[in-house]
C-alpha positions in Angstrom: -1.5 -1.9 -103.5 -4.5 0.2 -103.3 -6.2 -3.2 -101.6 -3.3 -2.9 -99.0 -3.8 0.5 -98.3 -7.5 0.1 -97.6 -7.2 -2.9 -95.6 -5.1 -1.3 -93.1 -7.5 2.0 -93.2 -10.3 -0.6 -92.4 -8.4 -2.2 -89.5 -7.8 1.2 -87.9 -11.6 2.3 -88.4 -12.6 -1.0 -86.6 -10.5 -0.4 -83.9 -11.2 3.3 -83.6 -15.1 2.1 -83.6 -14.8 -0.7 -81.2 -12.9 1.7 -78.7 -16.3 4.5 -79.4 -18.5 1.6 -78.4 -16.5 0.8 -75.4 -16.3 4.5 -74.3 -20.2 4.9 -75.0 -21.0 1.9 -73.0 -18.4 2.2 -70.1 -17.9 5.9 -69.8 -20.3 8.2 -71.5 -23.7 6.2 -70.4 -22.5 5.6 -66.9 -22.2 9.6 -67.0 -25.9 9.8 -68.4 -27.1 7.8 -65.5 -25.2 8.4 -62.4 -24.0 11.7 -62.9 -26.6 13.0 -64.8 -24.2 14.0 -67.4 -26.6 13.0 -70.8 -24.5 15.7 -72.7 -22.0 13.0 -72.7 -24.0 10.1 -74.3 -24.9 12.8 -77.0 -21.1 13.7 -78.1 -20.0 10.2 -77.8 -23.1 8.6 -79.3 -22.6 11.0 -82.4 -18.9 10.0 -83.0 -19.9 6.5 -82.4 -22.6 6.3 -84.9 -20.4 8.7 -87.3 -18.2 5.6 -87.2 -20.4 2.7 -87.4 -21.5 4.3 -90.7 -17.9 4.6 -91.6 -17.3 1.1 -90.8 -20.4 -0.4 -92.4 -19.6 1.5 -95.8 -16.0 0.1 -95.6 -16.7 -3.0 -95.1 -19.4 -3.2 -98.1 -16.6 -1.4 -100.2 -14.1 -3.9 -99.2 -16.0 -6.7 -100.4 -15.6 -5.6 -104.0 -12.2 -3.7 -103.5 -10.2 -6.5 -101.5 -11.9 -8.6 -102.0 -13.1 -9.7 -98.9 -14.8 -13.0 -98.4 -18.6 -13.1 -97.5 -18.1 -14.4 -93.9 -15.6 -11.9 -93.0 -18.0 -9.3 -94.8 -20.9 -10.4 -92.4 -18.7 -11.0 -89.2 -17.5 -7.3 -90.0 -21.1 -5.9 -90.2 -22.0 -7.8 -87.3 -19.3 -6.8 -85.4 -19.7 -3.0 -86.1 -23.1 -3.9 -83.6 -21.6 -5.9 -81.1 -19.2 -5.1 -78.8 -16.0 -6.5 -78.8 -16.4 -8.3 -82.0 -14.7 -5.4 -83.8 -11.6 -6.5 -82.1 -12.0 -9.9 -83.7 -12.7 -8.9 -86.7 -9.2 -6.8 -86.9 -7.5 -10.0 -86.1 -9.0 -11.4 -89.3 -8.4 -8.6 -91.0 -4.8 -8.4 -90.2 -4.4 -12.1 -91.7 -5.6 -10.9 -94.9 -3.6 -8.1 -94.9 -0.4 -10.5 -94.1 -1.7 -13.2 -97.0 -1.6 -10.0 -99.7 1.5 -9.4 -102.1 3.8 -6.8 -100.3 3.6 -3.1 -102.2 6.5 -3.0 -104.8 8.5 0.3 -104.7 7.7 2.1 -107.8 11.8 2.2 -108.8 11.4 -2.1 -108.9 8.4 -2.2 -110.6 8.4 -4.3 -114.0 
């Protein structure tokens, strides 16, 4: 049950981190260089940095808790650095989530 919840949170974290990368590159950086508004990069870059650290930490914890394969862990760590890769990693994480047994409600537990 804990591993399913953790995987769901990891998928959400990867999705949000991937979106933050796109916002940083496609919105904040053009605002800095084309519109002379560097505060956009300061704000979005800080949020992206926090999300990046969260995703890296979650993949390292997930290696033990779920457990994630070494390949998926490395892809997740690389995906936290490269744009668009987190979305591919999310697909792989969804496949892992679907392969785990479903949560058993407390009243039906043995």
